[in-house]
C-alpha positions in Angstrom: -39.4 -87.6 64.3 -36.8 -89.3 62.2 -33.2 -88.7 62.3 -31.5 -86.2 59.8 -28.8 -86.9 57.7 -27.7 -83.4 55.9 -30.8 -82.0 54.5 -32.7 -85.3 54.0 -35.3 -86.7 56.8 -35.3 -90.7 57.2 -38.5 -92.5 58.6 -40.3 -89.1 58.1 -43.8 -88.3 57.1 -42.7 -87.4 53.9 -39.8 -90.1 53.3 -40.0 -91.8 49.7 -42.3 -89.6 48.5 -40.4 -88.3 45.8 -39.1 -91.6 44.7 -42.7 -93.2 44.7 -43.8 -89.9 42.6 -41.1 -90.5 39.9 -41.5 -94.4 40.0 -45.5 -93.9 39.1 -44.6 -91.0 36.4 -42.2 -93.8 34.9 -44.9 -96.5 35.4 -47.3 -94.5 33.2 -45.1 -93.2 30.6 -44.2 -96.7 29.8 -47.3 -98.1 29.7 -48.8 -95.3 27.8 -45.7 -96.1 25.4 -46.9 -99.9 25.2 -50.4 -98.9 24.4 -49.2 -96.4 21.3 -46.7 -99.2 20.1 -49.6 -101.6 20.4 -52.3 -99.6 19.0 -50.0 -99.0 15.8 -49.2 -102.6 15.6 -53.0 -103.4 15.5 -53.8 -100.4 13.0 -51.2 -101.9 10.7 -52.5 -105.2 10.7 -56.3 -103.9 10.3 -54.7 -102.2 7.3 -53.3 -105.0 5.7 -56.2 -107.0 6.1 -58.3 -104.6 4.9 -56.3 -103.8 1.9 -55.7 -107.3 0.9 -59.6 -107.9 0.7 -60.3 -104.5 -1.5 -57.3 -105.6 -3.7 -58.6 -109.5 -4.2 -62.3 -107.7 -4.8 -60.9 -105.0 -7.3 -58.7 -107.8 -9.1 -61.8 -110.1 -9.3 -63.8 -107.2 -10.7 -61.4 -106.6 -13.3 -61.1 -110.4 -14.5 -64.5 -111.0 -14.6 -66.1 -110.6 -18.2 -69.5 -110.0 -16.7 -68.6 -106.6 -15.0 -66.9 -105.1 -17.7 -68.0 -101.5 -18.2 -69.4 -100.6 -21.7 -67.0 -98.8 -24.2 -67.5 -95.0 -24.0 -70.0 -93.5 -26.8 -67.8 -91.9 -29.5 -69.0 -89.1 -31.4 -70.2 -89.8 -35.1 -70.6 -86.7 -37.0 -72.9 -88.5 -39.9 -75.5 -89.4 -37.0 -78.5 -86.9 -37.2 -78.4 -85.0 -33.9 -81.5 -84.6 -31.9 -81.9 -80.6 -31.9 
């Protein structure tokens, strides 16, 4: 068995297990943080591109004379009603 110094066992079966567990936890936590930041950046870029495309289409439709809607019908009291 390994040499004991105080309460710790060096070169034993469980030597370094605690540090490996913390290191793995830190690695998983860092990968999760990087993935989250990456997904937010990807979503922001995609949303910006989509909004730009939609804005261009709306502006083109607004400026195009052929696409203009008909003016709303107005009430005329002199016209006979269809009752």
